[in-house]
Structures are given as C-alpha cells and as structure tokens.
N, C-alpha and C positions, 0 to 999 in steps of 0.2 A: 693494760690500757695502751693503745698505740700512741707513739710519741714522735715528734720531730727528731731526726738524727742530731746528736750533739753538736757536730761541727756546723750544721746548717742553722740550728736554732740560736747558737751563741751570737750570730750575726743579725738576729732580727727580734722584734718584740711580739711576734705572733705567739698564739697559745702553744705551750709546749706539749701538754697532753691533748690528744685529738678526739677523744671520746669514743664511746661504743657505737657500733652500728646497731640497728634494731635486732638483727639476729644474735649478735654477741650479747646484748642486754637481756634478751629473753632467755638465752642459754644460761647466763650467770644467775638471773632471777629463779630459774628453775632448780637451782642448788638449795634454795631456802627450804627449811624443814617444816615451815608453817607451825612452829611451836605453839602449844596451848597457852603457855606463859612466856611471851616474847621478851627474853631479858634485854634484847637490843634496845627496846623502847626506854628501859630504865636507864640506859647510858646516854640518852639524847636529852639535852637541856631544854628542847621545845617539844619533846614528847610526840615526835611524829609517829603515826600508826604504821610502823615499818612493815609488819607482816601483811598488813591489809593492802598497802600500795604495791608491794611486790607480787602479791597473789593476783592483783588486777593486771600488772605488767605481763606476767606469765601468760595470761589469757589474750594479750594484745590490746587490752582496754586502756589505752593511754590517757584519755580524758578522765576516766574514773580515778586512775592512779594519781594524776596531777591534782585533781580535786581533793583527794585524801591527803596529800602531802601539804597543800595549801591550807588545809583546815587548821594546822597548827604552825606552819612555817611560811612566813611572808616572803622569803628570799631563797627558795630551793636551788636555783641555779648557782647562787653564790655559795651556799653550804655544800653543795656537791663537789665544789672545787677547793675550798680553803679550810673546811672543818677537819680537825684532827680525829678522823673516824676511828683510827687504829686504837685510840684511847678512850672512845666513846661507844657509839653504837656497835661498831665492828668488834671492839674489845670485848663485848659482852656476848658475841655470837657463839653458840655452842660448837659450831663447826671449827672455830678456831682453836679448840682444845687440842685437836690431833691434826689439824691441817690449816687450810686458809679459810678465814671467815668469808661469808658473802660480802661482796664488794658494794655495800649499801650506799656509800657516797657516790660511787660512779653510776649506780642505777638512778639515784635521785637526780644527778646531773643530766643523764639521758632523757628522763621523763620531762624535766624543766626545760631543756633545750628544745624538746619537740614543740613546746608552746611558745618559746621565746626566740627561736632561731630565725634564719633568713627566710624560711618558708613556714611561718608559725601555723599551727593547727588552731582552728577556731574553738572557742570555749563559750558554753552557754553561761551567761552571767545572770545571777539573781538581781532583781531590783531591790535596792536598799531604801527603806523609808527613813528619812531624817527626823529626829525627835526635837531638834532645835538646841540641843546641848552642845557646847563647844569645848575642844581640848587643844591645847597648844604644846608643841614639842620644841625643846631647845636643843639644837643640833640635829644633823641629818645622817648619823651613823647608823650601824646595825641595830642598836638598842632602840633608838627613836623610830627607825623605820618599821620595826617589828611592832612596836606599841601603836604606831600610826595605823598600820594595816589592820590590827584587831579593832581598834576604835572605829575606824571608817567602816568596816564590815558590819558593825553592830549598829550603824545609824547615827554616829556622832560626827559633827563637823570638825575637821582636823586641819589645823595650820602648823606647818613645820618651819622654824626659823633657823637658818643655816648661816654660819659666819663667812664661809668660803663661797666661791662663785659657781660651785657645782654641788649638788647633793650627793651624799654617799659616804662622807666621813673617811675613815681609814680604807674603805673599799676603793675610793678613787685617788686618794693622796698617797696611801701607803703601800698597798699590794700592787706590784707591777702587772701590766697587762699580759705578760707572758704566763702568768698564773691565773689572773682574773681579768678577762678582756673588759674594756670600758663599755663596750656595747651591751655586754650581759648586764652590768650594773644599771645602765640606762634602761634596759628593757624591764628589769625588776621594778625600778622606780616608775616606769611608765604603767605597770600594773597598779601601783598605788594611786597614781593620778587618775586612772580609770575608775578607781574606787571613790574619787572625790577629794583625795588628799591634796592640799594646796601647799606649795613650797615658796618661801620668801628668803631669797638669797642675799648675801652680803649684809646680814643682820647678826651682829656680834652680841651674844648674851653678856650683860653686864656693862655694855657700852651703848650700843644703838637700841638694844631691847632689854628692859629691866624686868626682872622676875616679878617685882611688886606690881608693876603695871599689868603683867599678864595674868596675875592671880586675880585682879579686879575684873578683867575682861572676859576670862575664860572660867569654865566650871572645873577644870583640873588642868595641871601642867605637868609635864614629864621632862626631866632634865637628863639628857643623854649626850653631853658635850665631850665625852672621852677624857683621856689623860694625855694631853699632847705636849707637856713640857719635858724636853729631853734631859736625860741624865748624862753628865760627862764624867771623864776619868779623874779630874782633879790633879793632873800632873803638870809639871813646867812645860811650856811651849804649847799649850792647848789653844792659845789664841793666835797662833801663826796662820798665815795664808795657806790654805790647803787642808785645814782640819775642819771637818763638818760633823754634825749630828746626822744620824740616819734619817731623822724626820725631815731636815731641810733638803738633804740630797735626794731622797725618794720623792718629796713633794715637788721639787723642781722638775724631775724627770717625769713623774706620773701625771700630776694635776697640771703642771706647767707645759707638758708635752715637749720637754727638751729633746726627747728621742726623735722628734720630727723637725728639729732646727734645719734650716731657716724658715720652714713653713710656720712654726710657732717661734716667736722671737724671744725665747727663754733659755738661752744656752746654759749648760751645766758646766762646773769647773772641770777642766780636763785633767786626767791623770794617767800617766803610763804604768807606774808601779804603785798599785793601790793596796792598802792594808785596811781590813775591817776588824773592829774590836767587838767581840761578842760572838755567840754561837746559836742564837735563837733563830726563828723564821725571819725576823727583820734583818738580821745579819746576812742570812743567805740570800734574801731579796736584794740587799744593797750590793753584795759581792757579784751576784749574777748580772745586776744591772750595770755595774761598772764594766764588766766584760763586754756587754753589748754596746756601751758607749765608747768602746775603742781602747780600753786598757790593754797593755801588753802582758802584764801579770797581775794576778789578784790573789792576795793571801788573807785568810782568816786567822786572826791571832786569838788564842783562847788559853785561859789558865789551866784548864783541865784536859782530859784526854777525850777522844772521839766518843767514848761510851757515855760520857756525862753531857754531851751536847743536848740542849733542850729543843732544838729544831726538830721538825718532823723528819723521819728517816728518809722519806721520799725526796724531800727538799735537799738534804745532804747529799744524797746519791746524784741527784740532778746537777747540783753545783760541781760535784767532783767530776762527772762526765763532761761537763762543759770546760773544764780546765781551771777551776778554783783550787787553790792549794791551801793546806792547813799547817799553820805554825802552832803546834799544840805544846801544852805545858810551858807557856810563854806569857809574860805579863809586861805591859809597857811601863817604863820608868820615866822617860822624858822624850819630848819631841825636840829635834834640832833643825836649825835653820841655816840657809845659805846667806850670802852677803846682802840679799834683797829681802830678808825676813820671810822668805818662803819655805815651807816645809821641804826637807831634803832627806831626813832619815828619822827613825825612832830607835831608841835604845831599849832593847828587850831584856828582861830578867828570866833566866831559866827557873823552872818551878819544879817541885815534886809533890805527889799526893800524900797528905798526912792523914789524920783522923777525920771522921765524919763531922760535918758542921750541923747547924740547926736544920738545913734543908735535907739532911740525910746523905748528901754527897761528900766524898772526901775532900777536905779542905786543902787547897794549893798552899804550899809553903816554899819560900825562896831558897834557892841553892846559892849559899854565900860565895861571892866572887865569880859567879857564872853569868856574864852578861854578853851580849853581842849587839852590833849595830846593823839595823835592817834598813836598807835604802827604800824610801818611799816619797812620793810627791803628792799623794792624796790619801788622807786618813779619814775613815768613817766610823764614828763611834755609835754602836748599837747595843747599849746597855740597859735599855728600858726607858720608861717615861714616868712622870709624876703628874699630879693634877695641875691643869692650867689654872692659875690663880685669878684670872680676870673676873669671872662670874663669882667666885667665892668671896673675893675681896669687896665686891659690890653688893653682896647679899650676906652680911655678918650674922643675921638671924638663922641662917642655914647651919644646923649642928654638924660638926665635923668629927671624924675619927682622929686617933692619935697620929695617924700617918698623913693627915691633911685631906682625906677624901670625905665626900659627903656621907653622913651616917643615915642609913635608910633601913627600913624593915626588911628582913631577909626574905620574907615570904611574898610580900605584896609591894615593896619598894617605896613605901610612903616616908617622907622626911619629917624633920621636926616641925615643918609647916603644913598644917592640914590641907589635904587635896593637892599637895605638891609631891610628886613622886620623882625618883631617880634610879638609874640603873646603868650597867655597863662599867667601863673603866673608871668613870668619875666616882664610882663606889667601891669597886674592887681593887683598882689599880690595873695595870696593864694585864690583860687576859685575852681569851680567844674571841673570834666573831661570834661563834654560837653561844658562848657564855653570855655575852652582851645581849644577844637575841633572846636568850632564856629570861633574862631580868626584864627586858622589854615586854615580853609575853605576859609575865606575872603581873607587872604593873598595868598592862592593858586590860587584862582580865578583871582586875580589881576596880579599875576606872569604870569599866563597862557595868560591873555589878552595882556600883553606886549610881551611875547616871542613867543606865538603861534598865537594870533589874534582871 
C-alpha cells in the first residue's frame, strides 16, 4: 500500500495509507484463487461474500462489487481501513500458508472509496417500501450503524439517538483521521441517511432519552452505547495535571478538532515529553497523535516485550517509522510532580517475563530494586475501557454480566427485556469495530425477522 513518507506524515493529520490505484487493485484481486469453499468468509464477523466481490473487481465491475459488499457490510470504507484483517479474513486465506494472503481489506477499501470518494460513482438504489414498524438505536457507533442499515434496508423506520454532537461513536472520537478520515465516516453515514435513517444528536441514553420510553414508542430497540469508561493505572500521582486517559485525549483531538486549533477552539494539553501506557491500537493512536500535536519525544511504556503487543503489526511499524520509541519490560510505579503540582516524571519498575497467565501471555514480574525515573510532562493511559454506567444505572431491569456489561443472547443479541437488543462493547467489553458490527448485524437480522418476516 502506498503511504505518506514518515517524516512528512508525522507533521499532518492526512491519511497515512494512500490506497490502491485501479490497476493495483485489479492486479491484487487477480491473485484470488476463487476457492470453492472460501475460508476467508468464515473469518469475517459480518460474512462479506469476499470471493464474489473480488471476482467482480477482477472484471472491473465496481458497482457490482460494491453492491455485494454492502449486502452484509454497512461500513465497507471503514472496515477496509481499521479491521484487523490479518487475524480475520486474510488470516484464513489459503495463499497465506506459504506467502502473502490476498489483501482483502485494501480491496474492500478501494471498492468503497470508488463510491464514496471525491468523484463518487453513481449507484442504482432500490426503492424501499416502509411497513410502518419503528426501531430505535441508542448510540451511533459501529454496532448501531450496522443494525440501523440492515433495518432501514428492510423497510423499517429507524431513529438513532446519540449522546455526542456527531454520529459515529469511536469512529469519530477515538480513531484519528490519519487512520480513518472524518469525511469517510461522514460519507458512510450519508449512505445511511439516504436509506432513511434519522439521527438525533445530543441525546444521552439514561438521561435525556430513557429506555423505558423508547420501548413503548418503538417496536424494537437496539443498545449500542459502547464502553467508554476509561481504566486507569491506580498508582500515586494519577490526579496530577498532565495525566489523561486516552479517551479524553483522543476525543479532544479527534471529535473536538484540537488538531485544527485555533480554527476550532478546543486546544489539547501540550506535552514535550510524552509517555503512553499500554500497547494496543488505542495506545498507538495516542502516541502518533501526540507526535503530530508537537511532542519532541513520545515513548510507549509496556510491561511486556514487543512480541506480546496487542496492537496491529502495521500500527506498530507506522508508529516506529514516525519516531515513537518503546520502553519495554517497564511498569509505572508512581507519577511525580513539580512545585506547581504538574506532572514532571514517572518512576518505572523494570520487569521480566515469568510464567504464562490466564491470557496465555507470559506474566511480567518486577525485578526487585530495579527502578528508574523517566522525565515526562504528559502521560496518556491507554489500558482499555469499562461499561459506561449512565444507561445501566437508569435501567436496573437490564440484566448484567459479572463484569458489569449487558447480558445478551450470543446469536441474536436480545437482552433480558423482550424486543430490546444490545451489541458491541457494551456487551463484550472493548473489542474491534468489526466485532461490534457483527453483533449489530445479528441483532438487525433478528429484528427484521420479527418485524418484517
């Protein structure tokens, strides 16, 4: 995939990966073996007919390829950019056994961009007849958007209630524009609006919009509010000026457009020497964002080694190319302040890998007496999230799991309240965009089965 040069891209928020040309896409698509039993589909949470869309792409039939993808995937331009294809569809590709798998994600992105880009291709739309049944979505993240698309395409009236001032959920507040441009998300949402989906913004589930009221007004309700409550380290000094959750930091930069200050009056806390705690995709996003916001140095602090990092390999490589450094086998003990109670350093404990823990990864063990002081004036904690309690506290009749998430049927997403469904991070805990979409798809199909037949 052609990319911006590292030194150029670390100074802007333009998309890093530039995408295939038509010639490159057709050449890559031609590598597909057109398997009789396409294992790649079994690795896709939304069951995109991968073999079929690639076959149309090889012939240059872009409209047909796009229609095939959209038959199961409401957000193909998003998935083509942020899905962990290497562990899903591409991970099942038989070509990957002895070489490189077909670049399914990049081909999906190319096809979607052809219809959503600056010179979009026209698409023949079917007229959808409405049957008068209504469905409400709480939250406008990937799970709800997927469910909304399926319901609207099958003739249901769909209203989406979103707590923030823009729809998209983590797609707009969490993932930086250099990985997922905001106009791509807006175009995907525009496709849903064209299907008749209506968005109601600044509506907080459990405060301004109550589940009990929606259940009376609508024939079915889907809850896709995500898991936006940040997890912190629980060490001394975490309340100092200069210590942020990745949620807050990325939201201010992405949704608040802090990268365009002063055009948008939402400045972000400045940091010269930045440390990011965690090694998942969110940690990589925060580290690479801090570089673009003017940091002189950015370090990712991680208790294990590079081999155990949960982030996508591509994101790790991009971060390293741009100048992010890794402080591995290191764990924070405490944050330290200057005379004004501002963060000035973090004390790190050296670690060594011991026996495997419940996750199967070797457990980090402290090396007694081995600590060091690491200068930092901005710390970003990217250790995952928990369920936001607002909706759950306002709806005690919703049955929850031991971990505090909504309990929902694994196949169709129905909760303990009849005709109320849930999916995505509010059910599973923090996971991937495509897994949330898979849950939204399952719930949408079940809702349509009940209300449409």
